[in-house]
Structure formats: C-alpha cells, structure tokens
Wavefront OBJ file of the C-alpha trace (Angstrom):
o trace
v 0.017 -0.002 0.000
v 2.848 2.399 0.842
v 4.585 1.632 -2.437
v 1.369 2.264 -4.370
v 0.876 5.616 -2.683
v 4.438 6.697 -3.406
v 4.208 5.740 -7.083
v 0.837 7.470 -7.415
v 2.250 10.609 -5.828
v 5.287 10.641 -8.137
v 3.114 10.149 -11.220
v 0.874 12.996 -10.117
v 3.716 15.418 -9.481
v 5.466 14.658 -12.800
v 2.253 14.932 -14.769
v 1.214 18.091 -12.968
v 4.571 19.757 -13.669
v 4.577 18.772 -17.351
v 0.992 19.910 -17.948
v 1.552 23.285 -16.259
v 4.280 24.299 -18.688
v 2.888 26.943 -21.039
v -0.685 26.494 -19.845
v -1.310 30.273 -19.917
v -0.752 30.372 -23.689
v -2.789 31.610 -25.446
v -3.939 34.399 -23.165
v -7.367 34.536 -24.748
v -10.183 32.005 -25.059
v -9.819 29.234 -27.578
v -12.258 26.591 -28.764
v -15.051 25.845 -26.224
v -13.567 28.047 -23.539
v -15.819 30.729 -25.022
v -18.788 28.816 -23.557
v -17.535 27.421 -20.263
v -15.443 30.222 -18.791
v -18.240 32.825 -19.047
v -20.605 30.253 -17.495
v -18.109 29.750 -14.657
v -17.763 33.517 -14.152
v -21.530 33.761 -13.886
v -21.497 31.277 -10.999
v -19.314 33.676 -8.984
v -21.986 36.356 -8.991
v -23.801 36.879 -5.619
v -27.076 36.357 -7.455
v -27.171 34.169 -10.545
v -27.859 36.425 -13.537
v -30.415 35.425 -16.127
v -30.361 33.895 -18.606
v -28.056 31.188 -17.269
v -25.123 30.580 -19.586
v -24.370 27.116 -20.965
v -27.418 25.334 -19.486
v -26.951 22.363 -21.789
v -24.378 20.725 -19.504
v -24.448 19.890 -15.769
v -22.682 22.405 -13.479
v -19.967 20.507 -11.610
v -17.029 21.012 -13.981
v -17.936 24.688 -14.407
v -18.045 24.999 -10.633
v -14.459 23.766 -10.448
v -13.464 26.352 -13.060
v -15.314 29.044 -11.077
v -13.485 28.046 -7.886
v -10.159 28.296 -9.726
v -11.037 31.732 -11.097
v -11.913 32.828 -7.561
v -8.571 31.457 -6.257
v -6.118 32.318 -9.067
v -7.823 35.215 -10.797
v -9.823 35.655 -13.976
v -7.019 34.869 -16.403
v -5.573 31.938 -18.329
v -4.191 30.220 -15.225
v -7.473 30.559 -13.390
v -9.406 29.224 -16.376
v -7.171 26.208 -17.106
v -5.595 25.132 -13.818
v -8.503 22.787 -12.905
v -7.898 20.927 -16.147
v -4.224 20.529 -15.252
v -5.152 19.231 -11.802
v -7.686 16.728 -13.090
v -5.476 15.696 -15.986
v -2.749 14.800 -13.472
v -5.295 12.897 -11.387
v -6.397 11.053 -14.552
v -2.863 9.659 -14.902
v -3.071 8.401 -11.321
v -6.488 6.875 -12.041
v -5.101 5.010 -15.042
v -2.325 3.682 -12.807
v -4.929 2.431 -10.312
v -6.923 0.831 -13.144
v -3.779 -0.950 -14.336
v -3.059 -2.084 -10.804
v -6.549 -3.524 -10.443
v -6.375 -5.198 -13.859
v -2.854 -6.630 -13.813
v -2.171 -6.892 -10.053
v 1.421 -5.822 -10.761
v 3.253 -2.508 -10.493
v 5.117 -2.748 -13.795
v 2.123 -2.971 -16.149
v 0.240 -0.419 -14.082
v 3.053 2.137 -14.396
v 3.334 1.358 -18.121
v -0.393 2.027 -18.534
v -0.071 5.376 -16.799
v 2.890 6.331 -18.983
v 0.924 5.466 -22.122
v -1.845 7.730 -20.887
v 0.639 10.466 -20.051
v 1.954 10.507 -23.624
v -1.527 10.442 -25.092
v -1.993 13.785 -26.793
v -5.743 13.882 -26.371
v -5.431 13.693 -22.603
v -2.596 16.247 -22.671
v -4.630 18.727 -24.717
v -7.835 18.267 -22.723
v -5.840 18.860 -19.517
v -4.741 22.303 -20.700
v -8.008 23.805 -21.834
v -11.009 25.014 -19.829
v -13.465 22.390 -21.101
v -15.616 19.808 -19.331
v -14.305 16.531 -20.760
v -11.219 16.055 -18.577
v -13.322 16.324 -15.392
v -15.829 13.696 -16.619
v -12.973 11.466 -17.792
v -11.092 11.619 -14.491
v -14.100 10.797 -12.331
v -14.996 7.961 -14.710
v -11.464 6.551 -14.498
v -11.510 6.557 -10.689
v -14.948 4.919 -10.811
v -13.639 2.252 -13.183
v -10.657 1.654 -10.879
v -13.021 1.139 -7.929
v -15.278 -1.142 -9.998
v -12.337 -3.253 -11.195
v -10.887 -3.482 -7.698
v -14.161 -4.660 -6.257
v -14.950 -6.984 -9.153
v -12.972 -9.925 -7.768
v -13.922 -9.348 -4.134
v -16.342 -11.632 -2.373
v -17.943 -8.525 -0.890
v -17.668 -5.781 -3.498
v -20.271 -3.541 -1.821
v -17.946 -0.736 -0.676
v -15.969 -0.617 -3.917
v -19.098 -0.644 -6.070
v -20.545 2.146 -3.904
v -17.354 4.174 -4.453
v -17.685 3.504 -8.148
v -21.239 4.806 -7.991
v -20.029 8.018 -6.392
v -17.428 8.436 -9.125
v -19.987 7.843 -11.850
v -22.356 10.373 -10.296
v -19.598 12.998 -10.230
v -18.641 12.205 -13.823
v -22.229 12.614 -15.031
v -22.378 15.824 -12.988
v -19.651 17.184 -15.237
v -21.035 15.910 -18.560
v -23.690 13.390 -19.485
v -21.099 11.357 -21.399
v -20.323 9.745 -18.023
v -23.561 7.812 -18.473
v -21.929 5.625 -21.086
v -19.302 4.278 -18.690
v -21.884 3.676 -15.960
v -24.064 1.821 -18.473
v -21.199 -0.490 -19.417
v -20.669 -1.451 -15.743
v -24.382 -2.057 -15.282
v -24.396 -4.359 -18.308
v -21.351 -6.263 -16.989
v -22.987 -6.894 -13.623
v -26.309 -7.793 -15.278
v -24.607 -10.297 -17.617
v -22.816 -11.972 -14.730
v -26.053 -12.248 -12.749
v -27.816 -13.649 -15.824
v -25.082 -16.257 -16.325
v -25.339 -17.201 -12.663
v -29.098 -17.614 -12.984
v -28.437 -20.016 -15.879
v -25.935 -21.871 -13.667
v -23.228 -21.306 -16.269
v -19.879 -22.995 -15.560
v -16.564 -22.832 -17.443
v -15.169 -26.206 -18.488
v -11.696 -25.438 -17.126
v -12.673 -23.055 -14.356
v -9.933 -21.230 -12.433
v -10.091 -19.073 -9.333
v -9.005 -15.948 -11.257
v -11.653 -16.278 -14.020
v -13.695 -13.120 -14.654
v -16.831 -15.161 -14.116
v -17.542 -17.668 -11.383
v -20.880 -19.169 -10.300
v -20.144 -18.128 -6.692
v -19.077 -14.539 -7.497
v -20.476 -11.912 -5.060
v -22.630 -14.260 -2.981
v -23.885 -11.474 -0.689
v -24.485 -8.858 -3.380
v -28.246 -8.645 -3.645
v -30.497 -6.896 -6.171
v -31.024 -3.957 -3.828
v -27.250 -3.575 -3.413
v -27.034 -3.411 -7.191
v -29.747 -0.753 -7.337
v -28.118 1.273 -4.571
v -24.581 1.174 -6.003
v -25.349 1.722 -9.700
v -28.616 3.695 -9.710
v -29.452 5.399 -6.412
v -25.957 6.541 -5.393
v -24.989 7.904 -8.858
v -28.366 9.626 -9.150
v -28.129 11.207 -5.690
v -24.575 12.417 -6.249
v -25.451 13.759 -9.676
v -28.508 15.670 -8.464
v -26.514 17.052 -5.512
v -24.256 18.904 -7.967
v -27.223 21.142 -8.843
v -27.862 22.261 -5.257
v -25.342 25.163 -5.320
v -27.243 26.629 -8.275
v -30.864 25.750 -7.515
v -30.852 25.031 -3.793
v -33.247 22.263 -2.769
v -35.898 23.323 -5.277
v -36.975 20.057 -6.839
v -38.926 21.763 -9.692
v -35.901 23.844 -10.665
v -33.579 20.844 -10.582
v -35.991 18.807 -12.709
v -36.388 21.691 -15.148
v -32.570 21.807 -15.443
v -32.621 18.131 -16.505
v -35.296 18.818 -19.115
v -33.242 21.715 -20.448
v -30.094 19.603 -20.694
v -31.949 16.862 -22.534
v -33.708 19.273 -24.857
v -30.566 21.208 -25.742
v -28.570 18.044 -26.414
v -31.216 16.442 -28.629
v -32.161 19.474 -30.762
v -30.330 22.017 -32.872
v -29.749 24.312 -29.927
v -25.967 23.918 -30.289
v -25.928 24.247 -34.072
v -23.747 26.959 -35.630
v -20.730 26.363 -33.384
v -17.737 28.515 -34.348
v -15.599 25.455 -35.022
v -18.227 23.376 -36.827
v -17.295 22.443 -40.376
v -20.157 20.205 -41.550
v -21.804 21.322 -44.729
v -18.780 23.294 -45.956
v -18.389 22.602 -49.664
v -14.634 22.204 -49.344
v -15.093 19.051 -47.208
v -16.976 17.121 -49.864
v -13.704 15.987 -51.473
v -13.290 13.505 -48.628
v -16.443 11.552 -49.345
v -16.406 12.199 -53.118
v -12.859 11.265 -53.998
v -11.581 8.978 -51.233
v -7.912 8.311 -50.535
v -6.815 8.908 -54.113
v -7.708 12.590 -53.833
v -5.672 13.184 -50.724
v -2.677 14.466 -52.630
v -4.604 16.977 -54.673
v -6.552 18.128 -51.623
v -3.442 18.712 -49.550
v -1.733 20.633 -52.337
v -4.744 22.808 -53.013
v -5.165 26.261 -51.603
v -5.765 26.073 -47.797
v -8.255 28.969 -47.932
v -11.255 26.715 -47.300
v -9.533 25.267 -44.256
v -9.037 28.586 -42.547
v -12.567 29.766 -43.269
v -14.063 26.549 -41.836
v -12.151 26.780 -38.551
v -12.388 30.473 -37.923
l 1 2 3 4 5 6 7 8 9 10 11 12 13 14 15 16 17 18 19 20 21 22 23 24 25 26 27 28 29 30 31 32 33 34 35 36 37 38 39 40 41 42 43 44 45 46 47 48 49 50 51 52 53 54 55 56 57 58 59 60 61 62 63 64 65 66 67 68 69 70 71 72 73 74 75 76 77 78 79 80 81 82 83 84 85 86 87 88 89 90 91 92 93 94 95 96 97 98 99 100 101 102 103 104 105 106 107 108 109 110 111 112 113 114 115 116 117 118 119 120 121 122 123 124 125 126 127 128 129 130 131 132 133 134 135 136 137 138 139 140 141 142 143 144 145 146 147 148 149 150 151 152 153 154 155 156 157 158 159 160 161 162 163 164 165 166 167 168 169 170 171 172 173 174 175 176 177 178 179 180 181 182 183 184 185 186 187 188 189 190 191 192 193 194 195 196 197 198 199 200 201 202 203 204 205 206 207 208 209 210 211 212 213 214 215 216 217 218 219 220 221 222 223 224 225 226 227 228 229 230 231 232 233 234 235 236 237 238 239 240 241 242 243 244 245 246 247 248 249 250 251 252 253 254 255 256 257 258 259 260 261 262 263 264 265 266 267 268 269 270 271 272 273 274 275 276 277 278 279 280 281 282 283 284 285 286 287 288 289 290 291 292 293 294 295 296 297 298 299 300 301 302 303 304
C-alpha cells in the first residue's frame, strides 16, 4: 500500500509539472472556452444572472473552473488550472486501473505512462473544457469497480464507483456511457449465474464464477449503480438551484432538450456542410494528394 501511494504521488507530481508548462498560452479564449469560462464567471456572482449561460451541461465542472477563477484570478491560469489538476489525477487513475487489472506494478506504471503521452489527454488537460473532469471521475470509478470486481464482498468498492460515476455525469452526461457498461457487466454476470453457467476449465481468477459476489443482492445493485449515482449527480445542482426540486428537474429537461435538438448548431468550429469538405467523401484516398496541395483557404474559413 505504501509503495502504491508513493508511485501514485510521483506520477501525479510529474504529470502536474509537465501539464503546467505553457498552460497560460494563449492568453485569450480558444475553442469551447468561449462557452464554459463565461458560465463559470456567472457562478461567482452573488445572485445568478439570467439567462443562465451554458445550461446544456451539468454544473460541476464549471463550478471547479469558477473556484479556480476565484482562487487564481480571472485569467488563463485561473481558467485552465482545474484541467491541469484533473489531468494529473487522470494519470493516477489510469495507474490504479492498471493495478486492479494486472495486479502488478510494472504494467500499471506502463499504462499510466501510455496515458501520459496520449496527446488527447494532454490537450484536454490544458483547456477550460468539461471533458477532462468527466474522464477523471470515470477513471476513478472504473478503478473502484475493477478493484471490487474480484472481491467476495464488492459492496464498498461498487458504492465508491457509484459516487465516481455520479460525479462524472455531474460534469457531462457522457459519463452515463461508462456507468451503463458497468451495469451491463454486472447484469450479464447475474444472468449467467441464474443459468448456472460454468466454465469447463474453471480457475479461481476467471472473470466469471458461479459463486461470485454471494452477498451482493439486487437492492445492493440498485443502490450502487442507480441510487448513489443519481443522488450524487442531483446534488451537484444544489449550489445553483438550492433544494428546489422543480428547478432541478427543469434543469434536466433543459439539458436533454438542448442536447437532442439543434440548440448547439452553428458552433464557431463546426465544419459540416462546408463545400470544401466534400472531397473526402467524393474522392476517397486517391484525392488526398490533390486536396493537400490545393489552396488552404477553405480550411481557414471553416475553422475560424
């Protein structure tokens, strides 16, 4: 346990230092920061102004950005430091996932290093967007789920996973996908157990065993993977709406409506429908050369 803590701390410090370098460049908003930073600023007002900015996503990640702005000032560091912090924690979460999966330090450290050199994670850790927060909470939830998976009594670990999933969904609804996968895994195992399925060459370390989780009842399942995530998720709305159930429910309807309609159409960086992009579908790989040697004017206009 001590060794695990030391390695996790070293990984965090190294990742944190690397991701901080140049994080204040550029000094102006870029990409979706134009949506999330103003929404975070709005949360710092004594009374929430109307209309509420960026209501199409849950508030938790924006609350972290708001706290950082309050602590470090309304500038590039204040906007982006929470992403650096959570990106560093994501590396630690990958390490814990590797430890739960491989039960060995070497592969776990290798997994964290692969994540560290992943450019998507690096970029998302240095921009004031919501995805890195949802990812980090999901990774910690997955680590808890994997650690509890082989336990005879997984109740505590599955409950911790439920908390992580609730926090992830409280940042962005994409966290629902990871929670759904875990629900399906548990449901499949319970279904196989109801069929009395047995492996021909069964081993103690198999992912499925007929006697897996003997004390994990249906209500435990509902508590860990439905009630706890839902309660944690809804709690993230309390700082904005208090304990007003109608306001919290209306916020859910607004998120659903805005994410299933054209409310987010016309994004500055959207490129669909631009005539210059039709070469991809029309000409295939053979046209790559001519497309790359053509004038880049259409490219700049599409990403303005």
